[in-house]
C-alpha positions in Angstrom: 159.5 219.6 65.3 160.0 216.1 64.9 163.4 216.3 67.7 160.9 217.9 70.1 158.1 216.1 69.8 160.6 212.8 69.8 162.3 214.3 72.9 158.5 215.0 75.1 157.7 211.4 74.2 161.0 209.7 75.4 162.4 208.6 72.4 165.7 210.7 71.4 166.5 210.7 68.3 168.6 207.9 66.0 172.4 208.3 66.1 175.0 207.1 64.5 176.5 204.8 67.2 180.2 204.1 65.6 181.3 207.5 65.9 183.0 208.4 68.6 184.0 211.1 70.3 188.0 211.8 71.7 186.6 211.8 75.3 185.4 208.5 74.9 187.5 206.6 73.5 190.2 208.0 76.1 188.0 206.1 78.1 187.9 202.8 76.8 189.7 200.0 77.8 192.4 198.8 76.3 190.3 195.6 75.2 188.5 198.3 73.4 190.8 200.3 71.9 192.1 199.7 68.9 194.8 202.1 67.9 197.3 200.2 70.5 200.9 199.7 69.4 201.8 195.9 71.4 205.6 196.6 72.5 207.7 193.3 72.8 209.5 193.3 76.2 211.2 190.7 78.5 209.8 189.4 81.1 211.0 189.5 85.1 211.4 185.5 84.6 213.2 186.3 81.5 215.3 188.7 83.2 218.8 188.4 82.8 221.1 189.9 85.9 221.0 193.1 85.1 217.6 194.1 84.1 216.9 191.3 87.1 218.4 194.0 89.2 217.0 197.3 87.4 213.3 195.3 87.8 214.1 195.1 91.8 215.3 198.7 91.9 212.0 200.5 89.9 210.0 197.8 91.2 206.7 199.2 93.3 205.4 197.4 96.2 203.8 195.1 94.8 206.8 194.2 93.0 205.4 195.7 89.7 207.7 197.4 87.6 205.5 199.9 85.1 204.7 199.4 81.7 206.4 203.0 81.0 209.4 201.1 81.8 209.4 197.9 81.3 209.0 198.7 77.8 212.4 198.9 77.9 214.0 195.9 79.0 215.4 195.1 75.2 217.0 197.8 75.9 218.1 198.3 80.2 220.7 201.9 79.5 217.7 203.2 77.8 215.7 201.5 81.1 217.7 203.9 83.1 217.7 207.2 81.7 214.4 207.6 81.1 214.0 206.6 84.5 216.4 209.4 85.4 215.3 211.8 83.3 211.9 211.3 85.0 213.3 211.7 88.8 214.6 215.1 87.0 212.0 216.3 86.0 209.7 215.5 88.7 211.9 215.4 91.8 214.8 217.3 90.3 215.3 221.3 90.9 212.1 223.0 89.6 210.3 226.6 90.2 207.4 224.7 89.8 205.9 222.5 92.9 205.8 218.5 92.6 201.3 218.7 92.5 202.0 221.6 89.3 204.8 218.5 87.8 202.4 216.4 88.6 199.0 218.2 86.9 201.2 219.1 83.4 201.7 215.2 83.3 198.2 214.5 84.0 197.2 217.2 81.0 199.6 215.6 78.4 198.6 212.2 79.0 195.0 213.2 79.3 195.7 215.3 75.5 197.7 211.9 74.4 194.7 209.5 75.6 197.2 208.2 77.5 194.2 205.6 79.6 196.8 204.7 82.2 
C-alpha cells in the first residue's frame, strides 16, 4: 500500500544505489570500471623496426592501432597471428555473411561486457 502511495505522490521508493546490474555495468566508461585489467604495451614512438612496421600495417586511416592488437606489442609475432586469425574469421571462406559474422562478434562482446 505504501508503495502505490509513494508512486502516486511522484516519489519513487528508495533503492540501494550500490547495486549495478550487468546491463548498466557494460555502459560504464573505462574510468568508472574497476574490473579492467591493464596490459603494458610499447608505444609507436618506442617501437623497434619490426613492431613499427606492424603498427604501420595495422593502423587505421587516422594512424591509430586498435587496442586489441596493440596489447600484443610485447610479442610482435602474436600480433601478426592475432590479425591473421581475425581476418580469416571475418573475411575468409564461410557459409556466414560478413554481416552475420559481425552480429556474432557484437553479441559476444556484449555478453562479455566489453565496453568497446
